[in-house]
C-alpha positions, -999 to 999 in steps of 0.1 A, spaced: 348 -187 411 347 -218 388 368 -207 353 355 -223 319 377 -238 298 390 -220 270 367 -238 239 336 -233 260 345 -197 271 349 -189 234 313 -204 223 299 -183 250 308 -150 239 305 -158 206 267 -165 214 267 -131 232 278 -112 201 258 -127 178 231 -121 201 238 -81 207 242 -84 165 208 -95 161 195 -77 192 208 -44 173 191 -49 145 156 -52 162 163 -21 176 175 -3 144 140 -19 125 121 -4 155 134 24 158 130 33 123 91 26 124 89 50 148 97 78 128 85 83 91 103 73 61 103 89 21 98 61 -2 98 61 -41 62 48 -52 57 38 -88 28 28 -101 30 3 -134 8 13 -161 3 -22 -176 10 -62 -167 15 -90 -194 6 -66 -224 -27 -54 -209 -34 -21 -193 -41 -18 -155 -73 -5 -139 -55 21 -116 -22 33 -134 -1 63 -129 -3 100 -145 24 93 -171 48 121 -159 69 89 -133 76 80 -96 58 96 -71 81 114 -41 73 132 -14 74 174 -23 54 201 -4 27 185 -17 24 155 -25 32 130 1 54 89 -4 62 80 29 62 48 56 47 62 78 61 62 118 45 49 141 20 26 119 45 14 99 16 19 67 28 27 35 10 59 20 6 81 -16 -12 116 -15 -11 134 -47 -29 168 -27 -21 189 2 -37 205 34 -70 200 52 -83 219 17 -70 192 0 -51 212 -24 -44 197 -57 -6 191 -66 1 184 -105 6 145 -102 -24 123 -105 -36 87 -104 -53 73 -132 -87 51 -127 -108 25 -146 -144 19 -134 -151 -2 -168 -158 -34 -148 -184 -33 -128 -193 -65 -112 -231 -65 -118 -244 -47 -142 -268 -37 -116 -244 -16 -105 -254 23 -98 -235 45 -126 -200 53 -121 -184 90 -114 -168 88 -145 -155 53 -166 -110 66 -167 -100 95 -155 -67 109 -137 -77 124 -106 -65 135 -67 -63 105 -49 -47 86 -18 -32 55 -20 -28 38 14 -21 3 31 -32 1 66 -13 -32 75 -9 -23 106 -50 -29 112 -37 -69 107 -10 -60 132 20 -60 103 47 -30 93 60 -26 63 97 -25 74 93 -59 92 81 -83 61 105 -108 56 123 -110 24 101 -134 4 71 -128 15 38 -115 11 12 -109 37 -23 -92 31 -31 -57 40 -66 -37 40 -63 -5 24 -78 23 2 -76 41 -30 -91 70 -17 -98 101 -50 -120 129 -60 -136 126 -96 -142 151 -124 -173 156 -105 -160 175 -72 -176 146 -52 -151 126 -35 -149 83 -37 -130 53 -21 -120 19 -32 -120 -5 -3 -102 -30 6 -116 -44 38 -138 -76 45 -143 -65 80 -167 -40 67 -174 -59 31 -169 -92 30 -169 -99 -5 -137 -74 -9 -101 -86 -14 -70 -75 8 -43 -63 -14 -9 -84 -16 24 -68 -2 56 -85 -9 83 -76 4 116 -80 -22 148 -68 -6 159 -56 32 192 -42 48 195 -30 85 164 -9 86 138 -38 76 123 -37 47 132 -13 16 113 -28 -11 79 -39 -17 53 -48 -48 16 -39 -43 -10 -60 -63 -43 -78 -58 -46 -109 -32 -83 -116 -60 -71 -140 -88 -96 -130 -113 -97 -133 -150 -120 -108 -169 -118 -94 -197 -75 -93 -199 -52 -115 -183 -39 -97 -153 -56 -109 -118 -81 -87 -103 -92 -81 -68 -129 -71 -63 -137 -44 -46 -163 -19 -31 -168 16 -44 -180 40 -19 -187 78 -21 -175 95 8 -175 128 28 -142 139 20 -143 156 57 -153 126 76 -148 94 61 -184 85 60 -204 68 37 -230 89 16 -230 62 -13 -228 22 -17 -217 23 -57 -213 -17 -56 -184 -39 -63 -153 -31 -95 -128 -56 -109 -94 -37 -99 -66 -49 -110 -29 -25 -100 9 -30 -94 25 -6 -70 67 -4 -64 73 10 -35 110 15 -23 133 31 3 
């Protein structure tokens, strides 16, 4: 058997060592992606000295409790934040603020409210475009579909859709990775991918407002398009 020169052997061992470290890093990210990971969700209320159209309830960050869910889901790798629990949609003491005062058309049907804090589910379904939150590289922004779902004070359920595959005019959300560790990305911001400016300096998405059946998510009524601004930080 031919022996490699010491210098060549050292180079080979270095490459093998680096490959093993890189492979272990991928394995850790893949393993993390297959399990549910609790995260802290912070919803900003103001940006550029102006209120955002989706905001918090003023009670601080959202974390997972018995009645609230804030997590990266395994194995889809999607972020979700829910302020109710169980099949009966049991409400918690947490809510999300929605402002529906900027319809895209004056001919829209009347919204269920103008502004309110309501029980909600916010989700970025990045897996539908083959993206996992943990695997987004630092400094990279991707566009993901998703939905902001809520129960209005009238007791009915509604959804703001971010999926142009269903409604071509609507816009997805931007998801940016801001920091990472050996387990993958660990700090994200979620903002509109749209750049429309209306009555304030905050860029806005165009999104579809739908009345839905809460059990099946079936669409019951199309309430037109709305301009929506938001800024959400997610940290694990």
